[in-house]
C-alpha positions, 0 to 999 in steps of 0.5 A: 394200519392206513397211513395218509401216505395211504389214503392219498395213494387210494385216490389215483390208483384205479382197480377192479374190486372183486370178491373171489370165494373159493372158486365163486367170483362176486363184482361190486356194482359201483365200479372199482375202488380199493378195499380199506377195511373188512369183517366176517360175520360172528356165524362165518356166513358173510363178509362186510367190507368198506370201499371208502365212503362206501359199505357192502354185504355179501353172504359167502355160502350162496355167494350173492352179488354184493349188497350197499350199505348206507353209512354217514362215514367217510373213507371207512378204515375200520368195522367191528360186529358188536351185539352179537352180529346185530349192530356194527361199528364203523370208523374212519374221517376225513385226513385233517379234518375229522375223525368220525364213528358211526353205531348202525342196526343192521336188522333194522338198516339204520343208523343208532348214532353218528359222532365226529369227535376227533380231529382226524382219521380214526385208524381203529377200535376196540370194544369191552361192555358198554364201553369203546376205545377209538384211535386216531391220526389226531394222537388221541384216544377216546373213551366212549359210551357204546350206547350214545357215542358219547367221549367218556375220557381221553388219553394223550401221550403218543408223539404220532398217530395211534394206529391201534388199541385194545382193552386189558381188562380195567387198562387200554393198551395203544400202539402208534407211528412213535413205535411204542406201545403205552399202557393207560389206566381207564378209570384215571385216564393216565399212562401207567406204562410204556414200551419202546422195543420196536424201532418203527411204526406200529402197524396193528395190536390184537389181544388174547385175554388171560382166559384165551387158550386152555394150553397156554402155560406160559402165560398163567394168569396174564393177557397176552397181545401181538404187535406188527410193525415196519421194524419188520417183526411180529412181537408177541409181549405180555403186557401187564408186566411190561414184558416182550415175550418173543419176535419173529424177524421178518426178512424182507417183507413189512407185515401190515395187517394181522388176525388172531386166533386160538388153533386147535389145540388151545394156543395162541397164533397170529396170522400176518398179511405181508406188503409182499402178498403173503400171509404168515401164521406165527406161534406165539410159543415158538414165534415160528411160521406155522403157514405160509402162503402167497396169496397176491403180487401186492401187499396184504392191506386188510385180513380177517379170520373165518370164526369157525374155518382155518380160512381167512378174508384177504384184500390187497392194495389193488381192490381184491378180496380172496378166500384163502384156506390151509 
């Protein structure tokens, strides 16, 4: 989701990090810095967000001041809760030097393991059972043992930085700056399919498993994923059969980040943060906009969906966090 150009930009822009929780305001104590990663807890009562190498935890309900969390990862780019929110995966790295991942215990407030197994920044990761997939600016995808952080396998084939990946049963789906989506056999570590409908860098991917969405008759038993790209499209796929189902073409802004959900009727939808400061919810079945709101004057870089409410937390390129509801 973040290129090296964006990482360089963060070094010179002076911003103030402010968390807006409904009408409450929470300021970080250590001075201004941009937000680079964000997650909402599975219960929905707190957020954890990153300012480069610093992590902070803030309670949504009590609106308490943010609390610092220690991490060894420099320039944090991705966060993911595991173990029902008791543990946190942290990924990032130093541009051109290393890509690192750390697993921390949020209850014991301690590091479980820390590894540097990429040659450049780690942009994204996904978890399935005891297996982790990490993707990096070094153009590689790694399969990692969640218990100890050891690399179990490597996927090679992308010709540009890998921006995102998701498990789909026994395969991995990855997307890249080379504008391609590639499907990998996890067991044999080989590419089985490549889809190249996008015409520019793919910024992110999200996946709905085949069991999600009670009313998704059109998907039958196939998993559905969504990708966003610098070609200004939001595309829906059934990657297991190599099919792009439909897409939404944006008029001017570029989609920078996304958060998936299953709506009240059991349908799939994705909410996208755009380069002109809007969030847009697009329906899978129709590829039409269901909700749109201007939330910032600058680009939305990170977004997270509340697990139980029609609300999203966004972080923009000025370093501001906002809680947005319909």
